[in-house]
N, C-alpha and C positions, 0 to 999 in steps of 0.2 A: 379902872377904865370902863369895864362892863357895867351897864346900869344895873341897878337893884332888881328891876323887873326882869332883865335877861337872866340874871343869876337865879331868881326865883323859879322862872320857867324851866331852866335847865335842871335845877335840883328836883323839881316835880317830874321831869320827864326821864332823866337817867336813873335806870334801875340798879339797885344794890343787890348783888347776888352773893349771899353769904357761903363761905367755904367753897368757892370756885376760883381757880381750877383745883386748888388744894385747901385742906382744912386750915382755917385761921385767916384766909385772904377774903377781903371784902371786895369782890369785883364790881367795877363800875360799867355797866352795860350801856354804851352810848347809842346803840342802834335804834332806839325809839325816837331819837332826834330826826332820823331820816323819814319818819312817818309824817313829819310836820314841816312842809316846805317853807312856810314863813319863819318858823323857828331856825331852820337851817340857814336861811338868808340872814337873819339877825346875827347868828354866830360868825358867819363869813364876814359880815360888815364890821363886827367888832374886832375880829382878828386882823382884818385888812387895815382898819383905822390905826392900829398899833404900829403898823409898818409903813403906812402911806408916806411916800417921799423919802423914805430912809433905806430902801433896799433895792437892788438891781435884778435880783433872782430869788426865787423861792425853791428850797429843797425840801422834799418830803421823805420821811422815813417809812419804808415798807412795814406794814401795809396800811395801817390805819392813818398814818400821816398823809397818805394820798387822798383820803376822804375829804379833808378840808383843805390841804395844801394846794391842790390843783385849783380849786375855786378862789383861794386867796390870791394866787398868781394871776388868775383871770381878772379879778376885781382890781388888782394893782397894775394890770397890763404889763407884767414882766414875765420872763420865761419861767418854766417849771422844770426842775431836774429831779430825777428819781435817785434815791438811795436804796439800794437793794440788798437782800441776803445773798451771801455767797453763792456763786454758781448760776445766778439768774440773768447776768448780762453778758453779751458777746464782747470780746476784747476790741479795742483797748480799754482797760479800766484801772483804777487804783483801788486798793483794798485797805482796811483797817481792822485789826483784831481787838476785841475787848473782853473783859472778864464777865462771866456770869456767876451766879451763886455756886454752880458746880460746873466748872469748865470755862470754855471760851466759845465765842461766836465771832463772825466776821461779816462786814458789810462792804459793799463796792459801789462805785460811781464811774460812769463812763468818762474817760479823759476827754478834754477838749470842750466840754460843754460849760465850763466856768472859765472866765477870763481872769488874769491876775488883776487884783485890786477891786474886783466886784464886791459889793456888799451883799451878803447873803442872809436871808431868813431861813432857819431850819425849823420845820414844823413837825410835830408829832401829836398824837391825841393825848398822851399822858406822860407826865415827867415823874418817874419813881426814883430809882437810884441814880440815874443820869448816865449810866455807862454807854448806852447806845447812842445817846445824844452827843456825848463827849467824842465818841468814835466818829460820828457824823462830822462834827466840827473839825476834827483832825483831816478828814478826807477833803473838806473844803480848803483848808490851809495848805494841804499837799499840792493843790492846783494853783496856789497863789492868791486865792480869793480870801475874803474876810468874813468869818462867822460873826456878824455884827447884832443879830437878833435871834431869839429862840422863842417860839410860841407853842402853847399847849391848851387844849381844851380843859384838862385837869392837871392840877399839880398836887402831888402827895408830900405835904411838907414834912412829915415825920421821917421820911426816907432820905432827906437832905440832898436830893439830886441837884439842887441849885449850886451846892458847894462844888461839884465837879466842873460846873460851867463857869465859875468865877475866873478861871485862867484865861478866858477869852475876852474878858472886859466888854461883855455884850449885854444888852438888854434882855430880860426874861420876863415873859408874861404868861400867866395862866389865867383863864376865865374864872374857873372855880378852883378853890384850894381847900383841901381837906387835911 
């Protein structure tokens, strides 16, 4: 879906930081995108085009999912709902635990911000193993809404995160895939 030109611009802009945060990890630093307002607009337009006419709500996963998710929602003229780390939202909320490499984590969403049957785009900056995104989709389902799409700036294919998302029968889109 993304144009070859957009992909090239992003590949030139995103910085690869070797051995961060730990040795063996090739960190993709997306922050230089925010130094170029026109490039940011192109990214938002591309991500919004993926979902245009197909979703009723955008949910963004804390914290980098907010950087693009809110703008996608504005472009689509639909509401934006926060998915936060445990302990950041006042009640009432629903929560979902998920496995990390060493231990577990938990995310939360305010209840009542999604309505049963609403089609939801879940956005985050990066799809790696898919655990956080899977938990986010389960939060959406707990409220009777439908996780109908997932979008990411970057997908790391070798980590097979899309496999965890297959259970939702939803469209998955990443502008860049490594």
